[in-house]
C-alpha positions in Angstrom: 0.2 -0.1 -0.4 1.3 3.8 -0.8 2.3 6.0 2.2 -0.4 8.7 2.3 0.5 11.6 3.6 -1.4 14.1 6.4 -0.4 17.6 7.2 -0.1 19.1 10.3 -1.3 22.4 10.9 1.3 23.4 11.0 3.6 22.6 7.6 3.7 24.9 4.9 0.4 24.5 2.5 3.1 25.0 -0.1 4.7 22.1 0.2 1.3 20.1 -0.3 0.0 22.5 -2.4 3.8 21.6 -4.7 4.1 18.0 -3.4 0.3 17.1 -4.8 1.1 19.5 -8.5 4.5 16.8 -9.2 2.1 14.2 -7.7 -1.0 14.0 -8.4 -2.0 10.5 -7.1 -0.2 11.2 -4.2 -2.6 11.0 -1.0 -1.7 14.5 1.0 -4.6 15.9 3.0 -4.3 18.8 4.0 -4.8 20.0 8.2 -7.9 21.7 7.0 -10.0 19.1 5.1 -8.8 16.6 8.6 -10.2 19.5 10.7 -6.9 19.8 12.6 -6.2 23.8 13.7 -6.3 24.3 16.7 -6.4 20.4 17.6 -3.8 19.9 20.7 -0.6 17.1 19.1 -2.6 14.0 21.3 -5.3 14.3 18.9 -3.5 15.9 15.9 -1.6 12.5 16.4 -4.7 10.3 17.2 -7.2 11.6 13.9 -3.1 10.8 11.6 -3.3 7.1 13.1 -7.0 6.4 12.8 -6.5 7.7 9.0 -3.4 5.8 8.2 -1.9 8.4 7.2 1.6 9.8 7.7 1.0 12.9 9.7 3.6 16.0 8.2 5.5 18.6 10.8 7.2 21.8 11.1 6.9 20.7 15.1 10.5 19.8 16.2 9.5 20.4 19.5 7.3 19.5 21.2 5.5 16.6 18.4 8.2 14.0 18.9 6.9 13.9 22.8 3.9 13.6 21.4 4.3 10.6 19.4 6.4 9.0 22.1 3.6 8.9 24.6 1.0 8.1 21.7 3.3 5.4 20.7 2.5 3.6 24.5 -0.7 2.9 23.6 -1.2 1.6 20.5 0.3 1.7 16.2 0.6 4.9 14.4 2.4 5.8 11.4 5.0 7.9 11.6 5.6 12.0 11.8 7.6 13.1 8.9 9.8 16.5 10.5 10.2 18.6 8.4 12.8 21.9 9.7 11.4 25.0 9.3 14.3 26.1 7.1 14.1 23.9 5.3 13.3 24.7 1.6 9.7 24.3 0.2 11.6 22.0 -2.7 13.8 19.3 -0.9 11.0 19.2 1.4 9.1 18.3 -1.7 12.0 16.0 -2.6 12.1 13.9 0.4 8.6 13.5 0.6 7.9 12.4 -3.2 11.3 9.9 -2.1 9.0 8.5 0.5 6.1 8.0 -1.2 8.0 6.9 -4.7 10.9 4.1 -1.9 8.0 2.8 0.2 5.6 1.1 1.1 2.9 2.2 4.5 4.1 -0.5 5.8 7.8 0.2 6.5 6.8 3.5 8.0 5.0 2.5 11.5 5.2 3.5 15.0 8.6 5.6 13.6 9.8 9.6 13.9 12.2 9.9 10.3 13.2 14.2 10.3 14.2 14.9 6.6 16.5 15.3 5.0 16.6 10.9 5.4 
């Protein structure tokens, strides 16, 4: 099964838009589509996990701790951390590489920081 992504509310929208523009068959839900705005990290993780989507976020500070806590309750697709200062083009290339070169089952219970 292909990797499916979920954007956190803090992820730059241009990353989502450019990724979908480059690979139209790639599934990348926006934070708006999932109703994530204003939700605490544990709820965001639960929504992404329930949907079977890898969460993509700029939150390098608090998300890793929340993800570790979340894993105590079960399994979850990966969280991909995108440094805020990373150029959007680099983030897009890395996300497309993840999508094209791997399966969803390879991205379970992991936290990854790009570039890989």
